C-alpha positions in Angstrom: 4.6 3.1 -8.5 4.1 6.1 -6.5 1.1 7.2 -9.1 -0.8 3.6 -8.5 -0.3 3.8 -4.5 -1.8 7.3 -4.6 -5.0 6.3 -6.9 -5.3 2.8 -4.5 -5.5 4.8 -1.6 -8.0 7.1 -2.6 -10.1 3.9 -3.6 -9.8 2.5 -0.2 -10.7 5.8 1.8 -13.7 4.3 3.2 -11.7 1.1 4.4 -10.4 0.8 7.8 -6.7 1.7 8.4 -5.9 -1.6 8.6 -7.1 -2.8 5.4 -5.9 -0.2 3.4 -2.4 -0.4 5.0 -2.4 -4.3 3.8 -3.9 -3.4 0.2 -1.2 -0.8 0.0 1.7 -3.5 1.3 0.4 -5.8 -1.3 0.5 -3.3 -4.2 3.9 -2.4 -3.5 5.0 -6.1 -3.2 3.8 -6.5 -6.5 6.5 -4.0 -7.7 9.0 -5.6 -5.4 8.2 -8.8 -3.8 10.6 -8.0 -0.6 8.5 -7.8 2.4 10.9 -5.0 3.8 10.6 -2.9 1.6 6.3 -2.7 1.2 7.0 -2.0 5.3 9.2 0.9 4.9 6.5 2.5 2.4 3.8 2.6 4.6 4.4 4.8 7.1 1.9 4.8 10.4 
């Protein structure tokens, strides 16, 4: 998951922060559908 988040973040680096956060949270939920887990992984 960590590697996938890193690769996704690199691909999304030209997007705004809100879009990047939403996409990274979606990726975390693909591994674990618990919404609170996605919120804790992406820290602002």
